[in-house]
DOMARPA-794672 format. One record per residue (C-alpha): x, y, z; residue in one letter. Coordinates in Angstrom, 1 decimal. Example, Ala and Ser with C-alpha at 12.3 -4.5 7.8 and 13.67 -1.06 7.14 Angstrom:
BEGIN
PT:c1:c2:c3:res
PT:12.3:-4.5:7.8:A
PT:13.7:-1.1:7.1:S
This chain:
BEGIN
PT:c1:c2:c3:res
PT:0.0:0.0:0.0:M
PT:1.0:3.6:-0.7:K
PT:2.5:5.5:2.3:T
PT:2.8:9.2:3.1:E
PT:4.5:11.2:5.8:K
PT:2.9:13.6:8.2:A
PT:4.9:15.7:10.6:T
PT:3.5:17.4:13.7:F
PT:5.2:19.5:16.4:A
PT:3.1:19.3:19.6:G
PT:5.4:20.2:22.4:G
PT:7.3:17.4:24.0:C
PT:7.7:14.7:21.4:F
PT:7.4:11.9:24.1:W
PT:3.7:12.8:24.4:C
PT:3.0:12.9:20.7:M
PT:4.0:9.3:19.8:V
PT:1.5:7.2:21.8:Q
PT:-1.7:8.8:20.4:P
PT:-0.7:7.8:16.9:F
PT:1.3:4.7:17.5:D
PT:-1.5:2.1:17.6:S
PT:-3.8:3.5:14.9:L
PT:-4.6:1.3:12.0:E
PT:-2.5:2.2:8.9:G
PT:0.3:3.8:10.9:I
PT:3.6:2.2:10.0:E
PT:5.9:4.3:12.1:A
PT:6.0:7.2:14.5:V
PT:9.5:8.7:15.0:V
PT:10.5:11.4:17.5:S
PT:12.8:14.0:16.1:G
PT:13.6:17.6:15.2:Y
PT:12.5:19.8:12.3:T
PT:11.9:23.3:11.1:G
PT:15.5:24.7:11.6:G
PT:18.6:24.8:9.4:D
PT:21.2:23.1:11.7:L
PT:21.9:19.7:10.2:P
PT:21.7:16.7:12.6:N
PT:20.9:18.6:15.7:P
PT:21.1:17.0:19.2:T
PT:18.5:17.3:21.9:Y
PT:20.8:19.6:23.9:E
PT:21.2:21.9:20.8:Q
PT:17.5:22.0:20.1:V
PT:16.8:22.8:23.8:C
PT:18.8:26.1:23.5:T
PT:16.0:27.4:21.2:N
PT:18.8:28.7:18.9:M
PT:18.5:26.1:16.1:T
PT:15.1:26.9:14.8:G
PT:14.1:23.3:15.2:H
PT:11.0:22.1:17.1:R
PT:10.5:18.7:18.8:E
PT:8.2:16.8:16.4:A
PT:7.0:13.4:15.3:V
PT:7.2:12.1:11.8:E
PT:4.4:9.6:11.0:I
PT:4.6:7.2:8.1:T
PT:1.0:6.2:7.3:F
PT:-1.2:4.5:4.8:Q
PT:-3.8:7.1:3.7:P
PT:-6.2:4.5:2.4:E
PT:-6.4:3.0:6.0:L
PT:-6.0:6.2:8.0:Y
PT:-6.6:9.4:6.0:P
PT:-4.5:12.6:6.7:Y
PT:-7.6:14.4:7.8:E
PT:-8.1:11.9:10.7:Q
PT:-4.4:12.4:11.7:L
PT:-5.2:16.1:12.0:L
PT:-8.1:15.4:14.3:E
PT:-5.9:13.3:16.6:V
PT:-3.2:16.0:16.5:Y
PT:-5.5:18.8:17.5:W
PT:-6.8:16.7:20.4:S
PT:-3.3:16.3:21.9:Q
PT:-2.3:19.9:22.2:I
PT:-3.3:23.4:23.4:D
PT:-3.6:25.0:20.0:P
PT:-3.9:28.5:21.6:T
PT:-0.5:28.5:23.3:D
PT:2.0:30.5:21.2:A
PT:4.9:30.0:23.7:G
PT:5.2:26.2:23.9:G
PT:3.1:23.5:25.4:Q
PT:2.1:23.2:29.0:F
PT:5.2:23.6:31.2:F
PT:7.6:23.2:28.2:D
PT:8.3:26.7:27.1:R
PT:10.3:28.2:24.1:G
PT:10.5:27.9:20.4:D
PT:11.5:24.2:20.4:S
PT:8.1:23.3:22.0:Y
PT:5.8:25.4:19.8:K
PT:3.1:23.6:17.9:T
PT:3.2:23.3:14.1:A
PT:1.8:21.2:11.3:I
PT:4.5:20.6:8.7:Y
PT:2.8:19.8:5.3:Y
PT:4.5:17.5:2.7:H
PT:2.1:18.2:-0.1:T
PT:-0.2:20.9:-1.3:E
PT:-3.1:18.6:-0.4:E
PT:-1.8:18.4:3.2:Q
PT:-1.5:22.2:3.4:R
PT:-5.1:22.6:2.2:I
PT:-6.4:20.0:4.7:A
PT:-4.3:21.5:7.5:A
PT:-5.5:25.1:6.8:E
PT:-9.1:23.8:6.6:A
PT:-8.9:21.9:9.9:S
PT:-7.3:25.0:11.6:K
PT:-10.1:27.2:10.3:Q
PT:-12.8:24.7:11.4:Q
PT:-11.2:24.6:14.9:L
PT:-11.1:28.4:15.1:E
PT:-14.8:28.6:14.1:Q
PT:-15.9:25.9:16.5:S
PT:-16.0:28.2:19.5:G
PT:-14.1:25.6:21.5:K
PT:-11.4:28.2:22.4:F
PT:-11.8:31.9:23.2:T
PT:-8.2:32.6:22.2:K
PT:-6.9:32.5:18.6:P
PT:-5.4:29.3:17.3:I
PT:-1.6:29.8:17.4:A
PT:-0.4:26.6:15.7:T
PT:1.7:27.3:12.7:D
PT:1.2:25.5:9.3:I
PT:4.6:25.3:7.6:L
PT:6.2:23.5:4.7:P
PT:8.0:20.4:5.8:A
PT:11.8:20.6:6.1:K
PT:14.4:18.0:6.7:E
PT:13.4:15.8:9.7:F
PT:16.2:14.5:12.0:Y
PT:15.3:11.5:14.2:P
PT:16.0:12.1:17.9:A
PT:18.4:10.1:19.9:E
PT:17.5:6.4:20.5:T
PT:16.6:7.0:24.2:Y
PT:13.8:9.4:23.0:H
PT:12.2:6.9:20.7:Q
PT:9.0:5.1:22.0:D
PT:9.7:6.7:25.4:Y
PT:6.1:6.0:26.6:Y
PT:6.8:2.3:26.2:E
PT:10.4:2.2:27.5:K
PT:9.8:4.4:30.6:N
PT:6.0:4.2:31.3:P
PT:6.3:5.4:34.9:T
PT:8.3:8.5:34.1:H
PT:6.2:9.2:31.0:Y
PT:2.9:9.1:32.9:N
PT:4.4:11.3:35.7:R
PT:5.5:13.8:33.0:Y
PT:2.2:13.8:31.1:A
PT:0.3:14.3:34.3:T
PT:2.7:16.8:36.0:G
PT:3.1:19.0:32.9:S
PT:-0.7:19.6:32.8:G
PT:-1.1:17.9:29.4:R
PT:-3.3:15.1:30.5:K
PT:-5.7:17.3:32.4:A
PT:-5.9:19.8:29.6:F
PT:-6.7:17.0:27.1:I
PT:-9.4:15.7:29.4:Q
PT:-10.9:19.1:30.1:N
PT:-11.0:20.3:26.5:H
PT:-11.3:17.2:24.4:W
PT:-12.9:14.6:26.7:G
PT:-11.5:11.2:27.0:E
PT:-7.8:10.8:26.3:S
PT:-7.3:9.7:22.8:K
């Protein structure tokens, strides 16, 4: 089956893997860095907020089984789309939200989903998530990959302590 890439920045990439990982038609979810110009950045470099990169996930998916529009719905339900300064207690440019489109069709779908969310009345503040052309994606260090599976206790403590879990529950209902 044909596959495509989808790339989403949603704050800490640890928390962006699990929501997509078990969906039908998802072949891979990789944590990494994108959006900047520094080749092969490290976690430490990205955390300086000087590289232009954001923590992100790159998803390889089969659009016939799980369409891009459905990935967008999952994405929106995992973030605070009104936060222009990062996500939850992770602050700075490297934690800002963005949808990185790989095709013109993805750009159109992303813009439409953002407009629909803005018009829904779900949030009183404007939607701050950027929609940008995809740039080179650099996989993060091995210890960051599938973090929720490798370190479930720390992952759950982080997701709860950061405020992400409560926000998702309060604004989107049941955790997806």
